[in-house]
N, C-alpha and C positions, 0 to 999 in steps of 0.2 A: 337689666343691664348684663347680668351674669349669663343669661341665655344667649344674648347677642354675641358676647365675647366667645362663648363656647362654640357657637355656630361659625363665627368668623375663624376661630382657631382651627376648627374641623375642616373648613373649606380650604384654608391655607395648607394644612397638613396634607389633604388629598391632592391639592394642586402640585405639591412637591413630591409626594410619595409615588403617585402614578407614573410620572416620567422616569423617576429613578428606578422603580421596579421594572418598567419596560426596558430600560437600558441594561440593567443587570440581566434580565431574561435574554436579551439579544446577545450579550456578551457570553453568557453561559451556552447558548445554542451554538455560537461560533466555535467556542472552545471544544464542545462535545463533537461537533462535526470534524474538527481538525484531529481530535484524538481517534475517532472512528476511522478516519481516512488513513492515519498513520498505522493503526492496527491492521487495517485491510492491506495496506502496502506491504507491511512486514509479513503478513500471512501469504500474500501472493509471492513474495520473494523467497520465503521458506519453501513453498511448494515448487517454485521454479528451480531452486537449488537441488531439491530431491529429484526433479524431472531430469535435470542435466546429468546428475550422478547416475540415474537409472539408464539414460540413453548411452552414456559412456560405457557402462558395464554390460548392458544387454546387446547393444548394436555396435560392437567393436569393428565390424567390417564396413560400417557406414561412415560417411564423412560429410562435413559441411552442412548444406541445406537439408539433406535427408535426416541427419541426426537432429538438427534443430527442429525439424517438423515433428519428429517423435517426441521430443521434449515438450513442444507446444501442445501436442495432442494429450500428453500426460496431464499438463496443467489444466487444459480446457476440460478434461474429464473430471478432475478433482474439484475444480472451481467453476461450475456452470454459472453463467451470468456475468462473468468478468469480461470486459471488452477485449477484442482481439489485440488492440494496440497496447493495453496494459500487460497482457500476457507476453507479447513479443518483447516489450521493454524489459520485463522481469527475466525472461529467458536469456536475452542478450546480456543483461547485467550478470546473471549467474554464470554464463559461459565466460565472460570477461574475468570474473572473480576466480573461477576455477582455473583458467589459464594462468593467472598470476600465482595462485596457490600451488598448482601442480604443473609447472612448465614442462613442455614436451622435450625430451632429449633430442639433440640434433641428429638427424638421420644421415648416415653416410651412404653415398651412392656406390662406393666400391667396397668390396669385402676383402679382408686381408688374406 
């Protein structure tokens, strides 16, 4: 009788533990993917910020799309394999943040 109870208990324990372990594993995998995605996003954003600073300092005579393209090239060179869309979003966000952080002085069309 003891062996039967032991076998029954073992089967019940396995029937409970396997789904619980699978659920915990799935949850951990999801959390790890989110954490890696957040780290990747922060890394791309940091490089985009550097790229925009670089373009602002090195290409002072360029404006708009030309300067954006230089920042894009910088990020693409530093982070090969990152999608074009992700780089564009990161550079646009960096440009927006930089414009907020360092607003351009209003230019006057007439000189005193």
